[in-house]
Structure formats: C-alpha cells, structure tokens
C-alpha positions in Angstrom: 80.2 99.1 146.0 82.2 97.0 148.4 80.6 93.8 146.9 81.5 94.9 143.4 85.1 95.7 144.5 85.9 92.6 146.4 83.7 89.9 144.9 82.3 90.7 141.5 81.6 86.9 140.9 79.0 87.0 143.7 77.4 90.0 142.2 77.3 88.4 138.7 75.7 85.3 140.2 73.1 87.3 142.1 72.2 89.4 139.1 72.0 86.4 136.8 69.8 84.5 139.3 67.5 87.5 139.7 67.2 87.9 135.9 66.5 84.2 135.3 63.9 84.2 138.1 62.3 87.3 136.7 62.1 86.0 133.1 60.8 82.6 134.2 58.5 83.4 137.1 56.9 86.7 136.2 54.9 85.5 133.2 54.2 82.2 135.0 52.8 83.8 138.1 50.9 86.5 136.2 49.4 83.8 134.0 48.1 82.1 137.1 46.9 85.4 138.5 45.0 86.2 135.3 43.3 82.8 135.3 41.9 83.4 138.8 40.8 87.0 138.3 37.1 87.9 138.1 37.6 91.1 136.0 39.2 91.8 132.6 42.9 92.6 132.3 43.8 95.9 133.8 40.7 96.1 135.9 40.9 95.4 139.7 39.1 92.1 140.5 38.6 89.4 143.0 39.9 85.8 143.3 37.5 83.4 141.7 37.3 79.9 140.2 34.7 80.9 137.7 37.1 80.9 134.7 38.1 77.3 135.4 34.5 76.3 135.9 33.5 78.0 132.6 36.4 76.3 130.7 36.0 72.8 132.0 32.2 72.7 132.2 32.1 73.4 128.5 31.7 70.1 126.5 33.8 71.7 123.7 36.8 71.6 126.1 36.8 67.8 126.0 36.9 67.9 122.2 39.7 70.5 122.4 41.8 68.2 124.6 41.2 65.2 122.4 42.1 67.1 119.2 45.2 68.5 120.8 46.5 65.1 121.9 45.6 63.4 118.6 47.3 66.2 116.6 50.5 66.3 118.8 50.7 62.5 119.3 50.0 61.7 115.6 52.5 64.2 114.2 55.2 63.2 116.8 54.8 59.5 115.9 54.9 60.2 112.1 57.9 62.6 112.4 59.8 60.0 114.5 59.2 57.3 111.9 60.2 59.5 109.0 63.3 60.8 110.8 64.4 57.3 111.9 64.2 56.0 108.3 66.1 59.0 107.1 68.7 58.8 109.8 69.3 55.1 109.3 69.7 55.5 105.5 72.0 58.5 105.9 74.2 57.2 108.8 74.2 53.4 108.7 73.9 52.3 105.0 75.8 52.6 101.8 73.0 54.2 100.0 74.3 56.7 97.3 74.4 60.4 98.2 73.9 59.6 101.8 76.0 62.6 102.9 73.8 64.8 100.7 70.7 63.3 102.4 72.2 64.1 105.8 72.9 67.7 104.8 69.5 68.4 103.2 67.7 67.1 106.3 68.9 70.2 108.1 68.3 72.8 105.4 64.5 73.1 105.9 65.2 75.0 109.2 65.9 78.2 107.2 62.2 78.3 106.1 59.6 79.8 108.4 57.5 76.8 109.8 54.4 78.9 109.0 55.3 78.9 105.3 55.8 75.1 105.3 52.2 74.9 106.3 51.2 77.4 103.7 53.0 75.5 101.0 50.9 72.4 101.7 47.8 74.5 101.7 48.7 75.8 98.2 49.3 72.2 97.1 46.4 70.3 98.8 43.6 72.9 99.1 40.5 70.9 98.0 39.4 73.7 95.7 42.5 75.4 94.3 45.4 73.2 95.5 48.0 72.8 92.7 48.6 69.1 93.4 44.9 68.4 93.7 44.1 70.2 90.4 46.9 68.4 88.6 45.7 65.0 89.8 42.1 65.8 88.8 43.3 66.7 85.3 45.5 63.7 84.9 43.1 61.1 86.2 39.8 62.8 85.2 38.6 63.0 88.8 35.5 65.0 89.7 36.6 66.0 93.2 39.9 66.6 94.9 41.6 63.4 96.2 43.2 65.2 99.2 41.8 67.7 101.7 44.5 69.5 103.8 41.8 71.0 106.0 41.4 68.0 108.2 43.0 66.4 111.3 45.1 64.1 109.0 46.2 67.1 107.1 47.4 68.9 110.3 49.2 65.7 111.5 50.9 65.3 108.1 52.1 68.9 107.8 53.3 69.2 111.4 55.2 65.9 111.1 57.0 67.2 108.1 57.9 70.4 110.0 59.3 68.5 113.0 61.1 65.7 111.1 64.4 67.6 110.9 64.4 68.1 114.7 63.8 64.3 115.2 66.5 63.6 112.6 69.1 65.5 114.6 68.4 63.6 117.8 68.1 60.1 116.2 71.2 60.5 114.0 73.2 61.5 117.0 72.2 58.3 118.7 73.1 56.2 115.6 76.5 57.9 115.4 77.4 57.1 119.0 76.6 53.4 118.9 79.2 50.7 119.5 79.3 48.6 116.3 80.6 45.5 118.1 77.1 44.6 119.3 75.8 44.5 115.7 78.9 42.6 114.6 78.3 40.0 117.3 74.7 39.6 116.1 75.8 39.1 112.5 78.4 36.5 113.6 75.6 34.7 115.3 73.8 34.4 111.9 71.3 37.4 112.1 70.5 39.2 108.9 70.4 43.0 108.4 66.7 43.4 109.3 67.1 41.2 112.4 70.1 43.2 113.6 68.2 46.5 113.1 65.1 45.2 114.9 66.8 43.4 117.8 70.0 45.4 118.3 70.0 48.8 116.7 66.5 50.0 117.7 66.6 48.8 121.3 70.0 50.7 121.8 68.7 53.9 120.3 65.3 53.6 122.1 66.0 56.5 124.4 66.8 58.7 121.4 63.6 57.6 119.7 61.5 58.3 122.8 63.3 61.6 123.4 62.6 62.7 119.8 59.0 61.6 119.9 58.5 63.4 123.3 60.1 66.6 122.1 58.1 66.6 118.9 54.9 66.1 120.9 55.7 69.2 122.9 56.6 71.1 119.8 53.3 70.1 118.1 50.9 70.7 121.0 52.3 74.2 121.6 52.5 75.1 117.9 50.4 77.7 116.3 52.0 77.7 112.9 50.1 74.7 111.4 46.9 75.3 113.3 46.8 78.9 112.1 46.7 77.9 108.4 44.8 74.6 108.7 42.9 74.3 112.0 41.3 77.8 112.0 39.8 77.5 108.5 38.8 73.9 109.2 37.3 74.9 112.6 39.3 72.2 114.3 39.9 73.4 117.9 43.2 72.8 119.6 44.7 74.7 122.5 46.5 77.3 120.5 43.5 78.1 118.3 41.4 78.4 121.4 43.8 81.0 122.8 43.8 82.8 119.5 39.9 82.9 119.4 39.7 84.2 123.0 42.2 87.0 122.5 42.8 88.2 119.0 39.7 86.6 117.5 37.2 88.0 120.0 35.8 91.4 120.8 36.2 92.2 123.6 39.1 89.8 124.2 38.7 87.4 127.1 42.2 87.2 128.5 41.0 85.6 131.7 39.6 82.6 130.0 42.6 82.5 127.7 44.9 82.5 130.7 42.9 79.5 132.1 43.5 77.5 128.9 47.1 78.7 128.8 47.7 77.4 132.3 46.4 74.0 131.3 48.6 73.9 128.2 51.6 74.9 130.3 51.0 72.1 132.7 50.8 69.6 129.9 54.0 70.7 128.3 55.8 70.8 131.6 54.9 67.2 132.2 56.2 66.1 128.8 59.4 68.3 129.0 60.1 66.7 132.4 59.6 63.3 130.7 62.0 64.3 128.0 64.6 65.3 130.5 64.2 62.0 132.3 64.5 60.1 129.0 67.7 61.8 128.1 69.2 61.2 131.5 68.1 57.6 131.6 69.8 57.0 128.3 73.0 56.6 130.3 71.8 53.1 131.0 72.1 52.3 127.3 75.6 53.9 126.9 77.8 51.9 124.6 80.4 54.6 124.1 83.8 54.1 125.8 87.1 55.9 125.5 87.9 53.8 122.4 87.3 55.7 119.2 85.2 54.1 116.5 82.7 54.9 113.8 79.4 52.9 113.2 79.5 50.2 110.6 78.1 50.9 107.2 75.6 48.3 106.2 75.9 47.0 102.6 72.4 46.9 101.2 73.4 45.5 97.9 70.9 46.2 95.2 68.5 47.6 97.7 70.7 50.6 98.4 69.1 52.4 95.4 65.6 51.7 96.9 66.8 53.0 100.3 68.0 56.2 98.6 64.7 56.6 96.7 62.8 56.2 100.0 65.0 58.8 101.7 64.7 61.1 98.7 60.9 60.8 98.8 61.0 61.9 102.5 63.2 64.9 101.6 61.0 65.8 98.7 58.0 66.0 101.1 59.9 67.8 103.9 61.7 70.4 101.8 61.9 70.1 98.0 58.1 70.3 97.3 57.3 73.0 99.8 60.3 75.1 98.8 59.4 74.6 95.1 55.8 75.7 95.4 56.8 78.7 97.5 59.4 79.8 95.0 57.0 79.1 92.1 54.2 81.2 93.7 56.7 84.0 94.4 57.5 84.2 90.7 54.1 84.1 88.9 51.4 86.7 88.6 48.8 84.3 90.0 48.8 80.7 91.2 47.9 78.2 88.5 49.0 74.8 87.3 52.3 75.1 85.5 51.9 75.0 81.7 52.9 76.7 78.5 51.4 80.0 79.6 53.6 80.1 82.8 56.5 81.6 81.0 54.5 84.7 80.1 53.4 85.0 83.7 56.8 85.0 85.3 57.5 88.2 87.2 59.6 89.8 89.9 56.8 92.2 90.9 56.2 90.4 94.2 59.9 90.8 95.2 59.8 94.5 94.0 56.7 95.0 96.2 58.4 93.7 99.3 61.6 95.5 98.6 59.8 98.9 98.2 56.9 98.5 100.6 57.5 100.5 103.8 55.6 98.0 106.0 57.6 95.0 104.8 60.9 97.0 105.1 60.0 97.9 108.7 59.1 94.3 109.5 62.4 93.1 108.1 64.3 95.7 110.2 62.4 94.7 113.3 63.1 91.0 112.8 66.8 91.5 112.0 67.2 93.7 115.1 65.5 91.0 117.2 67.6 88.3 115.7 71.0 90.0 116.0 70.5 91.8 119.4 68.2 89.3 120.9 70.3 86.3 120.0 73.5 88.0 121.3 71.9 89.0 124.7 70.4 85.5 125.0 73.7 83.8 124.4 75.5 86.1 126.9 72.9 85.2 129.5 73.2 81.5 128.6 77.0 81.7 128.9 76.8 83.2 132.4 74.1 80.7 133.5 76.1 77.8 132.1 79.2 78.9 133.9 77.4 79.3 137.2 75.6 75.9 137.1 78.6 73.9 135.8 81.8 75.7 137.1 80.9 77.1 140.5 80.0 75.6 143.8 77.8 78.5 144.9 74.8 77.6 146.9 71.5 77.9 145.0 72.9 77.1 141.6 70.5 74.1 141.5 67.6 76.6 141.9 69.0 78.6 138.9 69.1 75.4 136.8 65.6 74.5 137.9 64.3 78.0 136.9 65.7 77.4 133.4 63.4 74.4 133.1 60.3 76.7 133.0 61.1 78.4 129.7 61.9 75.1 128.1 58.3 74.0 128.8 56.6 77.4 128.1 54.5 77.3 124.9 54.9 80.5 122.9 51.2 81.4 123.0 50.9 80.8 126.8 54.1 82.8 127.4 52.7 85.7 125.3 49.5 85.8 127.3 51.5 85.7 130.5 53.6 88.6 129.3 50.5 90.6 128.4 49.2 90.2 132.0 52.7 91.0 133.3 53.3 94.3 131.5 49.8 95.6 131.9 50.5 95.8 135.6 54.3 96.3 135.8 55.0 100.0 135.1 57.4 99.5 132.3 56.5 101.2 128.9 57.3 98.2 126.8 53.9 96.8 126.0 53.3 97.1 122.2 57.0 97.7 121.5 59.8 95.5 120.2 61.2 95.1 123.7 58.3 92.9 124.9 58.9 90.7 121.8 62.6 90.5 122.7 61.8 89.6 126.3 59.5 86.9 125.1 62.0 85.5 122.6 64.9 85.5 125.2 62.7 83.8 127.8 61.3 81.2 125.5 64.4 80.2 123.7 67.0 80.6 126.5 67.2 76.8 126.9 68.4 76.5 123.3 71.4 78.7 124.1 72.0 76.9 127.4 72.3 73.5 125.7 75.1 74.7 123.3 76.9 76.7 126.0 76.8 74.0 128.6 78.1 71.3 126.2 81.0 73.7 125.4 81.9 75.0 128.8 82.1 71.6 130.5 85.0 70.8 128.1 87.1 73.8 129.3 89.5 72.7 132.0 89.6 74.5 135.2 93.4 75.1 134.9 92.7 77.8 132.3 90.6 79.8 134.7 93.0 79.1 137.7 96.0 80.3 135.7 94.2 83.6 134.8 93.3 84.2 138.5 96.8 83.3 139.6 98.0 86.1 137.3 95.9 88.6 139.1 92.9 88.8 136.8 89.5 89.1 138.4 86.4 87.2 137.4 85.2 89.7 134.8 88.6 89.9 133.1 88.9 86.1 133.2 85.4 85.6 131.7 86.0 88.2 129.0 89.5 87.3 128.0 89.7 83.5 128.7 86.3 81.9 129.0 84.4 83.7 126.3 87.0 83.1 123.6 87.2 79.4 124.5 83.4 79.2 124.5 83.3 80.8 121.0 82.3 77.6 119.1 79.3 77.0 121.4 78.4 80.7 121.4 78.4 80.9 117.6 76.5 77.6 117.2 73.8 78.8 119.7 73.7 82.3 118.2 73.1 80.8 114.7 70.2 78.7 116.1 68.6 81.6 118.0 69.0 84.1 115.2 67.3 82.0 112.6 64.6 81.1 115.1 64.0 84.8 116.0 63.8 85.7 112.3 61.1 83.1 111.7 59.2 83.2 115.0 55.4 83.4 114.9 53.6 81.7 117.8 54.7 84.2 120.4 54.9 87.3 118.1 51.3 87.0 116.8 50.0 87.6 120.4 52.4 90.4 121.3 53.1 92.5 118.3 51.5 95.9 117.5 51.2 97.7 114.2 54.3 99.8 115.0 56.3 96.8 116.1 55.4 94.1 113.5 58.1 91.4 112.8 58.1 89.1 109.8 56.1 86.2 111.3 52.8 88.1 111.8 53.3 90.0 108.5 53.5 86.7 106.6 50.3 85.5 108.3 48.6 88.8 107.5 49.6 88.4 103.9 48.1 84.8 104.0 44.8 85.9 105.6 44.5 88.7 103.0 45.1 86.4 100.1 48.4 88.0 99.1 50.1 84.7 98.2 52.7 86.2 95.9 54.1 88.8 98.3 53.9 86.3 101.1 56.0 83.7 99.3 58.5 86.2 98.0 58.9 87.5 101.6 59.5 83.9 102.7 62.3 83.6 100.1 63.8 86.8 101.3 63.7 85.6 104.9 65.4 82.4 103.9 68.2 84.4 102.2 68.7 86.6 105.3 68.9 83.4 107.5 71.5 82.0 105.2 73.5 85.2 105.2 73.5 85.4 109.0 74.7 81.8 109.2 77.6 82.5 106.8 78.6 85.7 108.7 78.4 84.0 112.1 80.4 81.0 110.9 83.0 83.3 109.3 83.3 85.3 112.6 83.7 82.0 114.5 86.5 80.8 112.2 88.3 84.2 112.4 88.2 84.1 116.1 89.5 80.5 116.2 92.4 81.5 113.9 93.2 84.5 116.1 93.3 82.4 119.2 95.6 79.9 117.5 98.1 82.5 116.5 
C-alpha cells in the first residue's frame, strides 16, 4: 500500500515487467520443457534427449528443413520483387492512377490470408480449378496447365499474400529518399534505368533486405498456405509437421511437436534479429535531413502506360482475382466456369446459412470479442511498455525491451504448443476457452502495437508530462489525462492493425481452439476441409465487411478525439 501511495510509477513498471516476462517466457520455457520430457503432456516424466534424437535422426527431417527454407526463401524473394516494382511505379513514376495503385496495395489485408490461399486453390486446382478448366476449354488442352499443389504453387501464393507487407516497407524507403542524388546522376548523363540501378536501389537496399527478411519469417512460420496446399500435396514443412504431430495424430505427440517447434523458434529468432540489425544499420544510408522535400516523379513518357499495366497485373494477382473468385463462389449454388447458366444459379443461400447458423454466429461473436477486447488490452500494454522503455530512466528497462523481442520471433504454431504445455500445468482454468486464445494473440502480436506506440510516444515532448506533474497530478492521472490522449493516433492505428489481425488469425487459433471456443479462422478451415466452399467464401466476405466496419469506427473515434483535444 505504501508503494502504491507514494510511487505508483514504480508499481506500474514492476507490474508491466512481470506481465511482459510472463507472456514472453512462460510459453518459451514450457516449450523447452516439453521437448525434453520423456512422457506425454500432463504425465510426470524425466529429462531426456530422445525427442531430439528421434527428430534429427529421421531422414525426413532434412527434407522438412529444405522444404521450409525453399518455401520461405522463394516466397520472400518473389514478394520483394513484386512489391519493389509496385512501390516504384506508385511512388516514383508518373504512371496513371498511381495513387489508386498505392491504395489498393493495402486493401488485401482485410481478407483472411487463409482465404487468399483457398482462392488460388479454387482457380488452379488441377482437376476442378476454374482458371485451369477455362484454359483447357479455350486452348483444347487435355490436362491442366497449372498445378497449385506443388512447391512452386506454395511459393507463388505465399508471395502474393506477403507482397502488401513488403510494399509498405519499400514504399516508405522510397518516400524518404533525397532526390538530389538522383538529380546529380541525371546531370552526369545517366538514364532512368541507370539511375534506378546505380542510385535508387543501393539507397533503399536496407529496406529491400528488411522486407525480404520479414517476409521470410512470415512465410516460414505461416500455416495458412501450407494448410490448404502443402497438406493435400504431402509437402512437409515445419508448420505441417507440427499439425501432423498434434491435431493430425492419435494420440497426439506434443513432445515431438515441441521439439520441432523449438527448432522453428530458433530459426525465426535468428532472422528477426537479422531484421532488427538491418533496420538499425539503415541509418548508415540515411539521406533525410531537416530540409523538407518529396521524391522526384520520373517521367516515363509513353512507357507510363506499360508501367501501369504491369502494376495493375500485380494487383490483379494479389487482390482482384482472389477477391473475385471468393465473391463469385459465395454467390453461386456450386462452383463452375461462368457462363449463360450462371445467372440462374446466383443465390444468397450461403449468406443466409451463415447468418442463421448458430455455430457461425458464435464464431463471429468470439472473433469480434477477441478483436475488440484483445486489441484494446494489447494496445494498453503496448502503451505502458513504450512509455517505460522510451520515457523513463528506470533500471531494467532494457530487459523489458529485450523480452518484447521474443514474441516478435514466436511463430504462431510454436507459441500455441508452448501455451498448451503451459496451461496444462499452471492451475488456471483457461485451457479450451477464449482466454487462452486472447493470451496467445496478445503475446504474439504485442510487437505490432509496440511499433505504433513507440513511434508516437517519442514525439511527445517531456514538457507536457512535467507540466502535469508540476500541477500536482500523479503518474496515473498524467498518463490517463495527458499521455493517452496525445498517443491517440498511434493507439488507434495500432488498434486497427491488431483488430483486423485478430479477426483473421488462424495459425495460432487452430492449435488452441475448442468446439466451445471456436473463432472464425478455424471455422473457415473446417468449411474448407468439409468441402463447404460456398459457406466458407460467404463467411470470408462477411469477415471482410466486419474488418472494414471496425476500421471506419476506429478512425471516426480517432478523429472525434482529435477534435475534442483541439477544442
């Protein structure tokens, strides 16, 4: 009580540090514990190396490692190339509709990543894929020209899913460039292509490497694309192995799954560390000074229409075609090549099914609850953590910052297995409930909130806080009345990101949910495995609408708050 009365800041710092340490370390340590136990989960056992010997003496493990690196590396490289071309056309050229291109490169984030994979399965399935069947009819082919169930199919789909993320990183680098370097090169007689190759790309190299590294991590930990392509094709990667050892086995082998999860965690931690080093080393390439400027727009002449066509093709692959096939499938009685009979097969029965089905209604309720409450709690924790690490001089703040590094690297499937081991032993009645999902979401995506809050809070001058304290306000009153309102833009931005992610999350949920606590992600996958493509696609459309509504409401609240502060 004395600590609360006289130094609430110290108590807040202590409580935040304990919570961050618990969220980060408990699944990590329990994952390690499970990988070294001789008995199944929940049964007392002894320390042993047999799980690691079993895993890494299996010749299939080498294939698993190769497949995982080929899949992640190939998709990261392709996504970075596509995003670079898209960003260059949208930011640096006079191609028509370039602002529209820039906007639509972000829109795909409202669709569940799982459904982007499903859309390409509906298009390029070698037996019933709509695009394959159409090409076979048009060109008189005897067999399908494309087979999505292959390593190349996985790389292609994952690259399209991660292109918007790479676009955001690379376009930011292009926007922050000093145009005087390119102007000097043109004065020296260099053409547009020479300037791009010799000046532009070297300057944004850290952004390119950071985008590729982050996409590699996103791909190697992903279970969205492997769930719909790798599992049917029997291509083994880390996440499919974890699935087969837990949900796909009877009895499940959580010991061996924990062993593979530890290996996956170590790989992602190495690459996340590399990403952080790349983003920090980018300071050596800084060209931004206090002088305000905007990057030069390159006049492509008659080639500007070709540049727009190329960017439009990328956007068609990334969003238009997947969204179109999902919308089409949600509105027809059964999937078929569009033709004259399609008009008679149009129906809203799949939407009516989802809006009246109790299981779907409950899943939507669960996901909206996780999105609204989970995102709010996560952003409050992110705000306190950002304040402690950037605005205080308290000893140990570096440890808190280091602990936030662990969730950034934690793959969703590995985190889920760590949480299973944790809450089987910790006497908290949350296993099989929504609360274990919320803990998993907050733990895994806390770094997303930290990035938006940290970038906002560093811009708040210390004088605001000092004035509040000089007026007699304590830390809690200052934080609630001064800092939180000033952090509103970053809070709202982070909340929107987290809420949309929580609504669409699949990789963690599929390992943790139970029939009574089923969110939207696993339900979509269950529809897919059961062959209910119409209800699955209509539910995906409903999720996209909910995401858009949450974004509009959050932005409106943000604008209202800003107006209130100004008045």
